[in-house]
N, C-alpha and C positions, 0 to 999 in steps of 0.2 A: 230420559229422566233427569231433572235438574239436580245438580250436586249442591246440597245445602251446606256442605262442610266449608268453613271459612279458611281453615288452615290445616296443614298436616306436617308431619316431620319428614326430613330428608331421608332418614333411615327407612321409613315405610315405603317410600317410592324409589329408593335407590336401585337402579337396574343391574348393577354389577355385583357379582358374588364374591370373587376371589381373584388374587393375582398369584398364579402358580407357574413355575418354570418360566418366569418372565413373560407370561401370556396373561391377558385379561380374559376372564371367563364371566359371561353375563348369566343372570338367573334364567334366561331363556335358552342357554346352552350355546351361545355364540362364543367363538374364540377369536381373540384379536392379538396380533403381534405389533408392537410399537417401535418406531424408529425415529431418531432425530436425523434430520437431513441438512447437509451443508451444501449450499448452492454457490455458483460463481458470484464474484463481487459485481456490483452495479457498474455500468458503463465500461466493462472490460471485455464484453462478449460480442463476437461478430455474428452475423446472421448464419454463417455456416456452423458455428458452435451451437446456436439455438436449434438448428436442424438436427445436429447430432444428439443433443439432449432429448429432443422430442422423439427421435428414433429409439433411443435407449428405453425411455418410459414405455413406448409402444411395444417393443419386444418383450419387456418385463411383464406388461399387462396380459399379453397373450399366453403367458405360462400359467396364469391363475385358473383354478377350477371354476365350474359354474357355481353360481350363488355365493360369489365372493364380492366384497365391497372394499374399494380403495378410498380411504378418506385422507386427503391431504389437508392439513390445517396449518395455516400461516398466521402467526401472532405478530402484530406490530404494536409495540408499546412505547409510549412516551417516557423516556428516562432522562436523568440528569447526570452529567459527567462528575464523578467524584474524584478530585485530585489527590495525589499522594504527596502530602506536605510534611510527613513525619520522617521521611528518609534522611538519614544523616549525610548521605553522599550527595544530596542536592546542592548545587551551587546557587549563587544569588540569581543568575539568569534562569536556571532550571526551576527554581521556586516561583519566580515571576511568571514563567510560562504556565505552571500548574495553576496559579491563582487566576491568571487571565481566563482560563477555561472553567473555573469553578462553577458548578451547577449549570453548565451549558446544556440546554435541552437538545435531545436528538431522538430519532425514532429507531428503536432497536427491533431486530427481526429474529424470530425463532420459528423454525419449520419442522413439522412432524408429519409422519405418514403412519396411518393405522390400517392394517390389512385384516379384514374380518371375514371369517367363514361362518355363514349362516345357512338357513334352509329356504326352500322354495316358498313355503307359506309365509315366512317372515319377510321375504323380499316383496311380496304382494300386499303387505299389510297397510291399511289406511291409517290416517292420523287418529281416528277415534279408537284404534286398538293399541295405541302407544302405551308403554308401561306407565307413563305419566297419568293415564286415565284409569288404570286398574286399581281395584280395591286392595288386593293382596297379591304379592308376587311370590309364587311357589317355585323354587329352583327345580329345573328339569335335569334329568340324567342324560349325560352324553353317552350314547350307545355305540356309535361308530368310532371306536378307538383307532382302527386302522386308517380311517379317513382323516382323523386328526393328525396322525403321523405323516401321512402323505402331504397334508396341507402345510405342515411345518417345513417339510423338505422343499416344497414348491416356493414357499416364502423365502427360503435361503437362496434359491435360484434367482428369484426376483431381486433380492439384495445384490447378488453377485453381478447380474447383468447391468444394473444401474451403476454400481461402483466401477465396473470395467470400462465405462464410458470415459473415465478420467476427468470428467467435469463435475460430477456430483458424488457426494459421499454419504452413505446411509449407515448409521451406527444403531444397533438394536439397544433399546432401553431396558434396563434391569428393574427389578422390583423396587429398589430404593428411588429410582428416577420416577416411577409411576406413583408410588405411595408416599414418597418423601422419607427423609431421615432426620436425625437430630440437628444437622447443620444446613439442611436445605428443604424447601417445600417441594412436594411432588406434583406431578402433572394434573392429577385429579383435583388437588387442592387449589392449584392455580386457576383451573377452569371455573371452579365454583366461587372464586374470589375475584376473577378477572385481574389477577395480579401475580407477579413472580416474587414478591417480597417475602422474606422468611417470616416476618412478624405479622403477616396478614391473618386475620381471624375470619371464620365463617360467619356470614350475616344472613338476615332473612332474604328469601327469594320470593319475588312476586312475579308469577308467570301467568299472565292473563291477556285477554283481548285488548284491554285498555293500555297496559304497559308491561314491559319487561324490566325488572329491577332487581339488582343485587345490592343490598344495603342502600347507599346513596347513589349508586351508579345506575343511571337509566340508559336503556339500550334501544337502538333502532336496528331493524333488520331489513335488508334489501335482498331480493332473491332473483335468480335466473332459473326459472323452473318451467318455462314454456317456450316452444320454438318461435312463437310470435314475438318474444322479447329479444331474440338473438339477431346478430347482424347477418347480412346476406352472405358474407364470406369471412373466413378466419384464416390466420396464418401463425407460424411459430413465433414470428417477431414482427415488430413494427418500427418505423422510423421515428426517432425522438427529435422533433424539429428544433427544439431550443438549443441543442448541442450539435446540430448538423449544419453543414455549409453546402454551397452549390458544387463543391468538389469532394465532399465526404458525407457519409451517413453514420450517425450514432444510433445504434439499434438497442431496443429493449424488448422484453417478452410482450406478447400480445396483451397479457393481463396485468402489465406493470402499473396502469393507472389505479388499480385497487390494491397495489402492493405498497412499495416504499414511496411512491408518488402521492399517496393519500396520507396526508400528515395529520393523523389523529389516532387515538387508541382504537384498534379494530382487529377482528379476526376474519380471515378470508378462508371459508370452508369450500373444499372441492370434493364432491362425491362422484365416484364412478361405480356403477352397479353391473357386475358381470352376470348377466342372466344366461339361460340356455338359449343360445342364438337360434338354433334350428326351430325351437318351439316358438320363439318370437316371430320368426319369418313365416311360419305356418299361420300364425294368428293374423299377420298382415295380409297374407294371400287370401284368407277367408274374408277379411274386412274389405279388401279390394273388390272381391266378387260381389259382396253385398252392396258396395257403393255403385258398382256398375249396373246392377239390377234396379237400383233406385235412381239412376241418373236422370231419367226423364221427369221425375217429380221435383228435382231441385238441381240447379246448376252447381251448387256447392258440393253435392255428392260427386259430380263428375270431376271437379277440381281436386277434391280430396283423394279420389281414386288415382288421378295422375301423380299426385305427390307420393302416394304409397308405392306406386309402381316405380317411380324414380328411386325411392329408398331401396326397394327390392332389387332393382337392376344393379344399383351400386353394391349391394351386399353380395349378389351372385357373381358379378363381373370381376370384382377385386377380392373376393373371399373375405370381406370385412365382417367381423363378428358384430352382431347387434347388441348394443348395451344401452343402459340408461345413465343419465347424468343430472347433476344439480349443483348449482354454485350459489353461495350467499355471502354477504358481507354483514357481519355483526359489529356495530360500532357503539361506543358508549361515552358518557360524560357525567360528571356530578352536577354540572351547571345546565339548567334548562335552556338558557339562551344559547350557550355553546352547542348544545345538542341539536338545536334547530339549524345552526350553521353546518354542523357535521352531517346532518341529514341531507342538506343541499350538496355538500361536498361529495358525499358518496354517490348521489344521483348524477352529479357532473362527471365523476370518475367513470361510472358505468356508461354514460353517454359518450365519453371519449373512446370507448371500445365499440361504439355504435350499437350498444344494447339499449333496450328500453328499460329505464329504472322502474322497479316495482317495489314500493314500500309494503312489505308483508305484515299484516296484523292478524290474519286469520289463523295461520299455522305457526306463528312466531314461537309460541311456547314449545310445541312439539319439535320444531327445527332446532331450537336451542338444546332441547333434551337429547336429540339425536346427535348433536355435536359433542356430547360427552365422549372423551377418548374411550374407545372400545364399545360404544353403544350405537354404532351405525346401523345395526340391525333394527333399531326402533324407528328408522327413517320412514316418514309417510310416503307411500309409493306415488300418490297423486301429485306430489311436488317435484317429480322428475320428468324428463322428456327423453324420447328415443333418439339415439344418434349412433355414431361409430367411434372407435377408440381414437383415431387420428384427430378428427376435429374437436373432440372433447378435451384432449390433452393440450390444445392451444389455449385453453382457459387456465392452465397451470401457470403460476408465477415462477420464474426461473432465475431470479437473482436475489442476492442478499446485500446487506450494507457492508461497508469496508470492515475488514477484520484485522486486528493487531497481530503482529508476528509473535510467536511463542519464544523467539530467541531472546536471550538476555541482552544481546548487543543490538544497537540500531539507532535510528533517529526518530524524533517526534515530528510528524506532519499532521494534517487534518483531513477529515472526510470532506470531499468537495461538495457534498449535498447538504450536510447538516453542520459541518464545522467541528465535529467531535474529534479530539486528538487521537491519532493512530500511531502505534509503534511499528515502524517499518525497518526491517533488516534488509539492506541491499548489498551485504558483504558475506557474512558467515553462513547463514542458513541456506541461501541459494548455492553456495559452494558445496555444502554438505549434501544437498539434494541433487547435485549435478546439473543444476539449471545454468550455472556459469562455471567457467574453468579458471577465471582470474578475477581479482577484485578491482581491476582498473576501471576508470570512469572517464567518459568523454561528455563534456557539458557544452551545449550550444544554446545561445540566446542573444537576441539583438539588444542594443543599448536600451535601457529602460524597462526590460522585461522582468527584472528582479533576479538576474543571474548572480550578481555579487551578494545579494541578500540571501539567496538560497545557499550559496557556498559558505558564507559566514555561519549560517545556521547549522550546516552540516559539520564543518570543521570544529565548531565550538563543542558540539555534542560528542564528536570523536575524541577530542582532547579530554573532555570530562570523563570519558570511559577508558582513559589510560593510553591513548594513542600518542605517539610522537609525530607531531605535525610540522612539516617544513613547507612554507609558502613562498612562491616566487611571483611577485606582483609588479604591476606597472602603473598603479593609480591610487595608492593609499587606501585600497578597499578594506584592508584588515587592520588599519591602524587603531581604530577604536577598540576592537576586541583584544588586540595585542596589548594595548596600554592597560586595559582592564585586568588582564591576566598578570601583567607585570606588577601592577599595584597590589593585587590580591596575594601574590607570592613574594612580595617585598623584594622585587628585582631578581629573584632566583629563576624566574621563567618569564615567557613573553618577551623574547629578545627581538628588537626591531632594528634592522639595518637599512639605512637610507643614506643617500649622498647629498650633502649640502656643503657650501663653501666653508661655513663655520665649523661643521662637524662631518668631515668626509668619512667614508667607509674605511675601516682599518681592521686588519686581521693579524694573527700571529700563527702562521701555519706550523710552527715548530712546538707549539704548546699543547700538552695533554695533561689532564688532571692526575691520571694514574701513571704517567711516565712510560706508557706502553706504546711502542712504535711497531705495530705489526706490518705485514707486507702491504696491506691496503694503504696504510698511512704513508709508508715510505714511497709507494708508487705515486700517490697523489702529490706528494712534495716534489718528486722528480718531474711529473707532468707539468706542475705549476711553473717550475724554474725553466723547463724546456720551452714552455709557451712564451715566457718573457725573453728568452734567449734567441729563439729562431722565429722567422716569419712563417706564416701559414703555408707558403709555397716552397719553403726551404726545409727539406728533410734532413735530420741529423745523421751523421755517419755512425757506424757501429762503435768505433773507437770513442767517439764523443759521448755516446750513451753510457759506455762502460766507465768513462772518466767521471761523468756526472753522478752515476750511481755510487761510485766509490767515494766521491766528495760528500754526498748526502749521508752515506753510512758512517763515514769518518766523523762528521760533525755530530751525528746522533750518539755515537759512542763517547764522544768528548763530553757532551752535556749530561750524559748519564753518570759519568764519573766525576763531575765537578758540580759546584754550586752555581755555576754560571746560568743566568737567566736566558733561556733560548729565544732567538728571534732571527730575522733575516740579516740584521747587522752583524750578529755573531757569526752566522754562516759565511757572509761575505769576507769577514776578517780571517776566518779559518782558512778559506780557499786562498786568500791573498798571502797568508803566512805559512801555517803548518802544511797545508795541502800542496803548496808550491814546492816545498822541500821534498815531499813524498814523490811528486812528479819528477823532480830532478834526480832523485835516487833511482827511480825506475827508468830514467832516461827516455821519458815519453817525448816523442818528437812534436814540434809545433804543428806540423801538418795533420797529425792525429788528434791533437787537442790544443787549440790556440787559447792558452790561458789569458793572455792579454786582451784578446777579443772578448772572451767570456766576461772578464771583469769590467771591461768598458761598456758592454751592452747592459749589464746589470747595475751599473753605477747609479742611474736615476732612482733606483729603489733603495740605495744605501744612504746612510746618514748624510744629510745636506743636499741630497738629490731632489728632483722635482716631485717624485712620488715616494719620498722616504717614509711617509705616514702609512702607506698602504699595507706593508707586511711587517710592521714593527709596533703593533698595538701593545700598549702597556697593560691593557686589561687582561688579566689571566682568565680567559674565557674559553672553556672547552665546550663545544656545542653538542658533544656526544650525549650528554645527559639532560640537555635542555629540551623540553617537550613541545614548546611552541615557538617557532622561529619564523620571522618574516624578513625576506630580502626584497626591498622595494628598489627596483633598478630603473625606474623611468628616466631619471636624470643621466644615467650612464649607458643606456642601451645602445647608443650610437658612438660611444667613446672607444676608440681602437685599442687603447691601452688598458683602461680600467675594466671594461666589460669582459674580455676573455679571462682576466684574473678572477673576477667575481664569480663567473660561471663555473670555473674550475673549483673554486672554494665551495660553491653550492654542491657540485658533483661529489666532492670529497666528503662533505658533511653527511650527505644522505647515504652514500655507499658505506661510509664508516658505521652509520646506524644500522644499515642492512646487515652488515657482516657481524657486528659485535653485539647487537642487542637481540639475543636469542629469545624467542618466544614472546616478544613484545611487538605489538602492532605499530606499523609505521605508515605514514602517508606523506607523499610529496604532491603538492598542488601547484601547477604552473598556470598562471592566468595568461593574459595576452603576451606575456614575456616569451612564450614558446616560439613566437615568430622571430624574435631577435636571437634567441638561443639557436634556432635551426640554421641561422646564417653563418655562425662563427665556429664551425667545427664541432658543434654540440649535437649534430644530427645523429651521429653514431651513438652518443650517450643516450639520447632519447630512445633509440631503437633497443639498445641494451637494457635500458631501464624498464621499458614496457614489457619486454620478454622475460626478464629474470626476477622482477620484484616480487612476483607471486610466491617464489620459492622461499622468500625470507619473511613471510607473514606481513607483506606490505602491499600497498596499492599506489598507483600513479594516476593522477587526475590532471587532465588538461581542460582549460576553460577558454572558449573563444566566442566572438560575436560576429566574425566576418565569414559569410557563406563562401565567398570566392576563395578565401584562404583554404577552406576545407576542400573545395572542388579541385583546385589547381595545385595544391601542395602534395608532392609524393610522400613527404615525411609523415604528414598527417594521415594520408590515406593508407599507406603501407604499414607504418609503425604504430600509430596511435589508435586509429579506428579499428583496425583488424585485431588489435590486442586489447580492446576495451569491451568486455562483455556487458558492462552496464553503461547504457547511454541515457543521458538526461537532457531533455529539451524543454525550453520555455516558450513563451508566446511567439509563434512563427508567422503571425499575420503579415508582418512586414516583408516576409519572404514568400508570400503565397505564390507569386509567379515563378519563383525559382525552386519551389518545394519538390517538384518532380526530380530535379537533380540531386537535392538533399536526400530524398527517399532512396534513389538509386545508390548514392554513395554510402549511405548508412545501412543499406539492405533492409529497409523497413517494409513490413507487410501492409496490406490495405487496411487491416484492422488497426494497426499501430498508427498509420497515417490519419485515420479518422479520429483516433483519440487525440493526437497531437493538434490537429486543426480545430478540435473542440475547446482547446485551452482558453480560458477567460471569456467564453461565449455567453455564459449565463451566470455570472458571479452575483452573489447576494449583496445588494447595495448597503445592507446594514452591517456588513463585516468588511474589514480592511485586510485584503490578502491578494496574492497572485498565485496562479496555478502552475504546476510543474509536472511534466511527464517523465516517468522513470520506466525504462525498458530493460529487462534482464534476459540475456541470452536469446533474444528473438522469440521467446515463448511466453513470458510473463511480463505484463505491463499494465500500468494504471496511471491515472491523473490524480494528483493530490493537491491540497492547498497548503501554501506556505504562509501560515498565519502565526504571528508572534505577539508577545506582550509589548507594552509601551517601553519597558526597560530594555528588552532585546532590540527593539527598533532603534533606540538611541545608541546602542552598542554597535549595531551593524551599519547604520546609515552612511551613505556615501555622498549625501547632500552637504556641500561645503559649509553652508550657514549653520546647519544643525550640528555638524561635526565640530565647528569652531565654538559653538555655544557650550558643548560638553567639555571640550578641552580647556577653554578659558575658565570655566567654573571649577574644573578639576585643579587648574593651576592655583586658583584662589584658595582651594581647600588643601593645598600642600601636595598636589599630585594624586588626590583621591578620586579616581575616575568613577568608582562605584558610588561614592557619595554624591558626585555630580549628577550621575544618571538618576539616582533616587530622587534628588531635589527637583530636577527638571520634569521627570515623569509625574511626580506628585502634583506639580504645578499644572501640567497639561491635563491630568485627569480631573482636577478641580475645575479647570476651565471648561472642559467638556460637560461636566455635571451642571454648571451654571447655564450653558447653552441649552441643554435638554430641559432644564426647568423654565 
């Protein structure tokens, strides 16, 4: 009979009755439990993990009673990044980063699982018996209360089995999640508006053969509901060629083409129907006998009989339960032209799975209706096909987009697929979770891979979050950032030490702002003077160590009780005068402590000597409370006199921070300078540093670009790599032939190797960025994009011409580096706009 009604209300057709005890109860008596599912991040999962996830789903499915339905619903919604521009703590570069990503489009993923208990009759229902077609829906009474209790217990087991896999997390949704609350929309409201926005309002629904429409959103539906549409074989995962190489494989789930790889608004529905398997098999046995008896009338009967027997043999041989399955992709757009493109894209995505794309218009309305959360019992049985649990689960999508860390501390990187900013904590949260046991980092990347760029980006954000950062560099990589901080703090921070003939490096080891000389400070002064006095191969005698210790203590006591400005000159004069008298009174013999030799060796550092500037700085600068310090040692790394002194000063500065700054985060980052430091008696310091810095809320970072240095240096291998739980690698294509050695040295797994070799393999040409791999503790790793704003680029750049452009303009502006960056970036942005137009 033709339905003459043009329209009806949603209330009159609405199939759900109530949400009670966090369960959805339909008017037909079906009970559904709802879960939000958290999947592993894209491009981070190996084939073995996909197998483990598949196995967990399979074990969980087998616990469900007959006439249960598992409905997995994945939402993929186009959203725009909303920056936080109101925070007062944002710096100039932080705000520029947020503005750079303002309204950046990305595909967001939300995953749900609805487990429904229905009846045998409902499981066999055809599309013309859907609640959508009924005149009046009269609620039915649930009589089997004990069955409901058992079902809830089984669903809890289902959740526990999946969560125990360690790769997936299922959280049960409550009433407010399903129905909504004052500050958020509910799941049902989202489905009927195809939106997750709070302000969305319900609009007219047009559910017909001609079109599916909600308001202005027109939908297309593609289904996999027939075995003829399916591929010849399926698997838990498949190779993603665009990020794979001849030496590595990047794996995604088999259904990934209709997941995050399909860049449009869509919902991917996966239905598994748990029938009575024994009854199904009896029906197939009977059907096979009928086919056999009719085989001489038609060859197709004989073929069908063979297929049925294969299915029966599989079921009986392996004890596989017979189930039904259905999969569909519901995509939509407000623009008709775009919808045509989306229709083609969905078809292409299904074709990548070797499925036959079928645009469904016949049952589209009833399939949309059955997709309502908790209404899987309304599913039309003729749209499903018989299979087993294992192959059906291969059609589940098993990955989600990159997720930001919940930790308040971290750095901003970007999703490598969409470019959405991601907050990543590679220090605190991994420590709390036991993923890593120290915060130390080892960074490896060849020249031009973006290594210095990444480290600039990292240390800038660490500094802005209160970290004391000390950098040892050999190439002026951090000059721009340091000058910017210096200008912003009006010279109170951003201290840059470098050696030039006109302005050589100078220190005052005896100066402290608070006039406190603790044991660490005293020991560092003694070590410094001992280095100046004795050669590397000349060990001091015990009597000489005692005499030197007494001299340092005597001079410190003197400057504490006088107004004398402390410096090395003062110490030298003290030893030459007052301390000489002390030695004479004690009758210290020359062979125990040769004072004349001591003064003669130290004379070049005294007033009028060749290096008198080195330890007599007139700047009253105590580095303890300076939060951003750069030592640029390229010009002196081969100097036999200056380099040992500078390295001891660096050691003293950081150890002083470690010991005295309680509860404050510290970081020491040593660029290529570690090679020079390792040669000059600093090897023991590096070992000590990497082993103990974690106890003082600190982290040591070493950056290098030479593979051979890693492979052949025992210092790096034993001290740095073994004590760095966070490893950061950039583009390794230059080292492709040596990568097996790197993999062995760093202890990388095959999964980590595949991730590293995928770096920069499939970059978006419309965005300017380079990728970086971050591995934590050998268990957690991912590839991120280092994408920054024009202003950040100018602050970090190591290109000489660009750096000089910034510095020259800053000089014209009276040292205003921030102002120079603003002017140059504005000029460049305007230039890009003209080119685009």
